[in-house]
C-alpha positions as CSV (number, residue, x, y, z in Angstrom):
1,M,22.6,-30.8,43.6
2,P,22.8,-27.2,45.2
3,D,26.5,-25.4,44.4
4,P,28.6,-25.8,48.1
5,A,30.3,-23.1,47.1
6,I,27.0,-21.0,47.3
7,S,25.9,-20.0,50.6
8,S,22.4,-21.3,51.7
9,S,21.8,-17.2,53.4
10,S,22.5,-15.7,49.8
11,Q,19.3,-17.8,48.1
12,P,16.2,-16.4,49.6
13,S,13.9,-19.6,51.1
14,H,11.1,-20.9,48.3
15,L,8.5,-19.2,50.9
16,T,10.2,-15.8,51.0
17,R,10.2,-15.6,46.4
18,C,7.0,-16.9,46.9
19,G,5.7,-13.9,48.5
20,W,6.9,-11.0,46.6
21,F,5.7,-13.1,43.4
22,W,2.5,-12.3,45.2
23,A,3.4,-8.7,46.1
24,W,4.5,-8.5,42.2
25,A,0.5,-10.1,41.5
26,A,-1.1,-7.4,42.9
27,V,1.0,-4.6,41.7
28,G,0.4,-5.7,38.2
29,A,-3.8,-7.0,38.9
30,A,-3.5,-2.9,40.0
31,G,-1.5,-1.7,36.9
32,A,-3.7,-3.8,34.6
33,A,-7.5,-2.4,36.3
34,G,-5.4,1.0,35.9
35,L,-4.3,0.4,32.5
36,I,-7.8,-0.8,31.2
37,S,-11.1,1.2,33.3
38,L,-9.3,2.8,36.5
39,G,-6.6,5.1,35.3
40,P,-4.4,7.3,38.0
41,I,-6.5,6.0,41.1
42,A,-5.3,2.6,40.3
43,L,-2.0,3.4,38.3
44,V,-0.4,5.5,40.3
45,P,-0.2,3.7,43.9
46,A,0.8,0.3,41.5
47,I,4.0,2.2,40.2
48,V,5.1,3.7,43.9
49,A,4.4,-0.2,45.2
50,A,6.8,-1.4,42.3
51,A,9.4,1.5,43.2
52,A,9.4,0.6,46.9
53,M,9.5,-3.3,46.1
54,A,12.1,-2.5,43.2
55,R,14.8,-1.5,46.0
56,S,15.1,-4.9,47.4
57,P,17.3,-7.1,45.6
58,N,15.4,-10.4,46.3
59,S,12.3,-9.0,44.8
60,A,14.0,-9.0,41.3
61,R,13.9,-12.5,41.2
62,S,9.6,-12.8,41.6
63,L,8.6,-9.4,38.6
64,F,7.1,-12.9,37.0
65,G,4.4,-12.5,39.4
66,L,3.5,-9.0,37.0
67,I,2.0,-10.9,34.1
68,A,-0.1,-13.0,37.4
69,G,-1.1,-10.2,38.4
70,A,-2.7,-9.6,35.0
71,G,-4.1,-12.7,34.2
72,L,-5.3,-13.0,37.2
73,L,-7.6,-9.7,36.3
74,S,-8.7,-11.2,33.4
75,L,-9.7,-14.1,35.5
76,F,-12.2,-11.7,37.1
77,V,-13.0,-9.8,34.0
78,A,-14.4,-13.9,32.6
79,Y,-16.5,-13.8,35.7
80,V,-18.3,-11.4,35.8
81,Q,-19.2,-12.2,32.4
82,R,-19.7,-15.4,32.7
83,D,-23.5,-14.4,30.8
84,G,-22.0,-13.4,28.7
85,P,-21.8,-12.2,25.6
86,G,-25.1,-10.9,24.4
87,T,-28.0,-9.6,26.9
88,T,-29.7,-11.2,29.7
89,C,-32.7,-9.6,31.6
90,W,-33.6,-10.4,35.3
91,H,-37.1,-9.9,37.5
92,T,-37.4,-10.0,41.3
93,A,-40.5,-9.1,43.3
94,T,-39.8,-5.5,42.8
95,A,-38.0,-5.1,40.0
96,S,-36.3,-6.0,36.4
97,G,-33.6,-5.4,34.1
98,C,-31.4,-6.2,31.2
99,D,-27.4,-6.0,31.6
100,Q,-25.3,-6.3,28.8
101,H,-22.3,-9.3,28.4
102,L,-19.3,-9.4,27.2
103,D,-17.5,-12.5,26.2
104,P,-15.9,-14.1,28.2
105,I,-13.3,-16.2,26.4
106,P,-11.1,-14.1,25.5
107,W,-10.2,-13.0,28.9
108,L,-10.5,-16.8,30.0
109,V,-7.8,-18.3,27.7
110,A,-6.0,-14.5,28.5
111,G,-6.1,-15.0,31.7
112,V,-5.1,-18.4,31.3
113,L,-2.1,-18.1,29.6
114,L,-0.7,-14.9,31.3
115,I,-1.0,-16.9,34.5
116,V,0.7,-20.2,33.1
117,G,3.6,-18.6,31.9
118,A,3.8,-17.0,34.8
119,V,4.5,-19.6,36.7
120,I,7.0,-21.3,33.3
121,G,9.0,-18.1,34.0
122,Q,9.0,-18.2,37.6
123,T,9.3,-21.4,38.0
124,H,12.5,-22.0,35.1
125,H,13.9,-18.9,35.8
126,P,17.8,-18.9,36.9
127,D,18.6,-17.7,40.1
């Protein structure tokens, strides 16, 4: 039962919290991409966006989105590497080649754990 002493205007709505969560997830994905492969091209904008978003008092309640963003990037890597591990070759009418692929399972497991952990943390976070 909600506490009558706390006005509903002091609590952000569920939609607002979800919006902040996904905004932080975008920053988390960009930051993780910057740390893993893209370097300053992705890391600097992620830091600038995080600094701007941190100015809002309501945004701090959805920081678990950062973890979810890193998980989304891990799921993307798992999807791109889905033909791995090892070498896969392809042929078309005009070209052929071979590609090296990583094992997608560790990326998949890491992504799922990060996203599930972020959602659990977000839903059990005290307001």
